[in-house]
C-alpha positions as CSV (number, residue, x, y, z in Angstrom):
1,M,0.0,-0.1,0.1
2,D,1.4,3.4,-1.2
3,D,0.0,6.7,-1.9
4,E,2.4,7.2,-5.1
5,Q,1.0,5.7,-8.2
6,G,4.5,5.3,-9.7
7,I,5.5,3.1,-6.8
8,R,2.4,1.1,-6.8
9,R,2.8,0.4,-10.7
10,F,6.4,-0.7,-10.0
11,L,5.5,-3.1,-7.1
12,R,2.5,-4.4,-9.1
13,A,4.7,-5.3,-12.1
14,A,7.5,-6.8,-9.8
15,L,5.1,-8.8,-7.7
16,Q,2.8,-10.1,-10.5
17,N,6.0,-11.1,-12.3
18,Q,6.6,-13.5,-9.4
19,A,2.9,-14.8,-9.6
20,Y,1.9,-12.9,-6.5
21,Q,-1.7,-11.6,-6.6
22,T,-2.0,-8.0,-5.6
23,S,-4.5,-5.4,-4.1
24,E,-3.8,-1.7,-3.8
25,A,-4.9,1.2,-1.4
26,S,-3.8,4.8,-1.5
27,S,-4.4,5.8,2.1
28,G,-4.2,4.4,5.6
29,V,-7.9,3.9,6.0
30,E,-8.3,2.2,2.8
31,A,-5.4,-0.1,3.6
32,I,-7.0,-1.2,7.1
33,E,-10.3,-1.7,5.4
34,A,-8.7,-3.8,2.6
35,V,-7.0,-6.0,5.1
36,M,-10.2,-6.5,7.0
37,A,-12.1,-7.4,3.8
38,I,-9.5,-9.3,1.7
39,R,-7.3,-10.9,4.5
40,P,-4.1,-10.8,2.3
41,D,-1.1,-13.1,3.2
42,L,1.2,-10.1,3.5
43,M,1.2,-6.2,3.5
44,I,3.7,-3.8,1.9
45,L,3.3,-0.4,3.7
46,D,4.6,3.1,3.0
47,L,4.8,5.4,6.1
48,G,4.2,8.6,4.4
49,L,0.3,8.5,3.8
50,P,-2.1,11.3,3.1
51,D,-4.4,10.6,6.0
52,I,-2.7,8.8,8.9
53,D,0.9,7.9,9.5
54,G,2.0,4.5,8.5
55,V,3.2,3.6,12.1
56,D,-0.4,4.2,13.3
57,V,-1.7,1.8,10.6
58,I,0.7,-0.7,11.9
59,R,-0.5,-0.3,15.5
60,S,-4.2,-0.5,14.4
61,L,-3.6,-3.7,12.5
62,R,-1.4,-5.2,15.3
63,E,-4.6,-5.0,17.6
64,W,-6.2,-7.9,15.8
65,T,-3.9,-9.5,13.2
66,H,-0.4,-10.9,12.8
67,I,-0.3,-10.4,9.0
68,P,3.4,-9.8,8.0
69,I,4.0,-6.2,7.3
70,I,7.0,-4.9,5.3
71,V,7.7,-1.2,5.4
72,L,8.9,0.7,2.3
73,S,9.9,4.2,3.2
74,V,12.2,7.2,2.2
75,R,12.7,7.7,6.0
76,S,16.2,6.3,6.6
77,E,16.7,7.6,10.2
78,E,17.3,5.0,12.9
79,A,14.5,6.4,15.1
80,E,12.0,5.9,12.2
81,K,13.0,2.3,11.6
82,I,12.9,1.6,15.3
83,S,9.4,3.1,15.8
84,A,8.0,1.2,12.9
85,L,9.5,-2.1,13.9
86,D,8.5,-1.6,17.6
87,A,4.9,-1.0,16.4
88,G,4.8,-4.4,14.9
89,A,6.4,-4.2,11.4
90,D,8.3,-7.3,10.4
91,D,10.8,-5.7,8.0
92,Y,11.9,-2.3,6.8
93,L,13.3,-1.2,3.4
94,V,14.5,2.2,2.6
95,K,13.7,3.6,-0.9
96,P,15.1,3.3,-3.4
97,F,15.4,-0.5,-3.2
98,G,15.7,-3.3,-5.7
99,S,12.7,-5.5,-6.6
100,G,15.0,-8.7,-6.1
101,E,15.6,-7.8,-2.5
102,L,12.0,-6.9,-1.9
103,V,10.8,-10.2,-3.3
104,A,13.4,-12.1,-1.2
105,R,12.2,-10.3,2.0
106,I,8.6,-11.2,1.0
107,R,9.5,-14.9,0.7
108,A,11.4,-14.9,4.0
109,A,8.2,-13.3,5.7
110,L,5.9,-15.8,4.2
111,R,8.2,-18.6,5.3
112,R,8.0,-17.6,8.8
113,V,4.3,-17.4,8.7
114,N,3.9,-20.9,7.1
115,K,6.5,-22.5,9.3
116,P,4.9,-25.1,11.6
117,E,4.9,-24.0,15.2
118,T,5.7,-27.4,16.3
119,C,9.1,-27.4,14.8
120,A,11.5,-28.2,17.6
121,V,14.8,-27.9,15.5
122,F,16.0,-24.7,14.1
123,T,18.5,-24.8,11.2
124,S,20.5,-22.2,9.4
125,G,23.4,-23.3,7.2
126,D,25.6,-25.4,9.6
127,L,24.0,-24.0,12.8
128,E,21.4,-26.3,14.5
129,V,19.4,-25.7,17.6
130,D,17.3,-28.5,19.1
131,L,14.9,-26.3,21.2
132,A,13.5,-29.4,23.0
133,Q,16.8,-30.5,24.2
134,R,18.4,-27.0,24.5
135,A,21.2,-28.4,22.4
136,V,23.2,-26.1,20.0
137,S,25.6,-27.5,17.5
138,L,27.8,-26.1,14.6
139,A,28.7,-28.3,11.8
140,G,27.7,-31.3,13.9
141,V,29.9,-30.2,16.9
142,R,28.2,-29.4,20.2
143,V,28.5,-25.7,21.2
144,P,28.2,-25.0,24.9
145,L,26.3,-21.8,25.8
146,T,25.6,-20.1,29.0
147,P,21.9,-19.7,30.1
148,T,21.8,-16.1,29.0
149,E,23.5,-16.9,25.7
150,Y,20.9,-19.6,25.0
151,D,18.0,-17.4,26.0
152,L,19.4,-14.7,23.6
153,L,19.8,-17.2,20.8
154,K,16.3,-18.6,21.4
155,T,14.8,-15.0,21.2
156,L,16.6,-14.5,17.8
157,I,15.2,-17.8,16.6
158,R,11.7,-16.8,17.6
159,H,12.0,-13.9,15.4
160,S,14.3,-15.5,12.8
161,G,14.6,-13.8,9.3
162,K,13.2,-10.5,10.6
163,I,14.8,-7.5,12.2
164,I,14.5,-7.5,15.9
165,T,15.2,-4.2,17.7
166,H,17.5,-3.8,20.6
167,R,14.6,-2.9,22.9
168,Q,12.7,-6.0,21.7
169,V,15.6,-8.3,22.6
170,I,16.3,-6.7,25.9
171,R,12.6,-6.8,26.8
172,E,12.4,-10.6,26.1
173,V,15.8,-11.6,27.6
174,W,16.4,-9.2,30.5
175,G,13.0,-7.5,31.1
176,G,14.2,-4.1,30.1
177,A,14.4,-2.6,33.4
178,S,17.4,-0.5,32.8
179,Y,18.0,0.0,29.1
180,E,21.4,1.5,29.1
181,D,22.8,-1.2,31.4
182,E,21.1,-4.0,29.5
183,M,22.3,-2.6,26.2
184,H,25.9,-3.3,27.2
185,L,24.9,-6.7,28.3
186,L,23.2,-7.3,25.0
187,R,26.4,-6.3,23.1
188,V,28.6,-8.5,25.2
189,N,26.4,-11.5,24.7
190,I,26.0,-11.0,20.9
191,S,29.8,-10.8,20.7
192,N,30.2,-14.1,22.8
193,L,27.5,-15.8,20.6
194,R,29.3,-14.7,17.5
195,R,32.6,-16.1,18.8
196,K,31.0,-19.4,19.4
197,L,28.7,-19.7,16.3
198,E,30.5,-17.8,13.6
199,H,33.4,-19.1,11.6
200,D,34.5,-15.5,11.2
201,P,32.9,-13.4,14.0
202,S,34.0,-10.1,12.2
203,R,31.9,-11.2,9.2
204,P,28.9,-13.0,10.7
205,R,26.7,-15.2,8.6
206,H,24.1,-16.1,11.1
207,I,23.6,-13.2,13.5
208,V,23.5,-10.0,11.3
209,T,23.6,-6.4,12.6
210,E,20.9,-4.0,11.4
211,P,23.1,-0.8,12.2
212,G,21.5,1.4,14.8
213,V,18.3,-0.7,14.9
214,G,19.0,-4.4,16.2
215,Y,19.8,-7.8,14.7
216,R,18.5,-10.3,12.1
217,L,19.0,-14.1,12.6
218,R,19.3,-15.6,9.2
219,S,17.2,-18.7,8.5
220,D,17.1,-21.3,5.8
């Protein structure tokens, strides 16, 4: 959903070329009504709308639906990204963007939605986490984690494939009582996890930093 006809034409062509069916809206109110009426599998949302702000659209939808929401916006400031993600967006792309990257993000979002909730084993490349046994292995070799490191990894797995903000991680792992103190703990534990789970911690393949916003755990 975007209020610019040119962007909507571009999105329509890119998505229909990948055999996706599309429906369009040019305002926030139209978008909310369309989601209620059509119940689409995924929503692409611009933040700059003529009637209400896109973040308010996200908050409104999150009151009753878990539909994946990918934000497309010219707003590149960290605070804008964090606001949209904390409101409930699943992903955030800054304009201009490539159609290939957008389609890849859509596929990832739809995989998360369609992934069985009963799956007890998470895999990504050579990383395997048996959630039932609390067992972590890399290339078949067991990796010992501290309780905090495991809780952090489990939180990243729960949101695998999508951006999770620093505040979201802190809230789920530590409760977020003191943001600045917990932020230091978060950085230390992410660094420790990378040393244990990445072949080259300086160029992580599993736990990817989204600068100024948070992290993304890649998933197969």
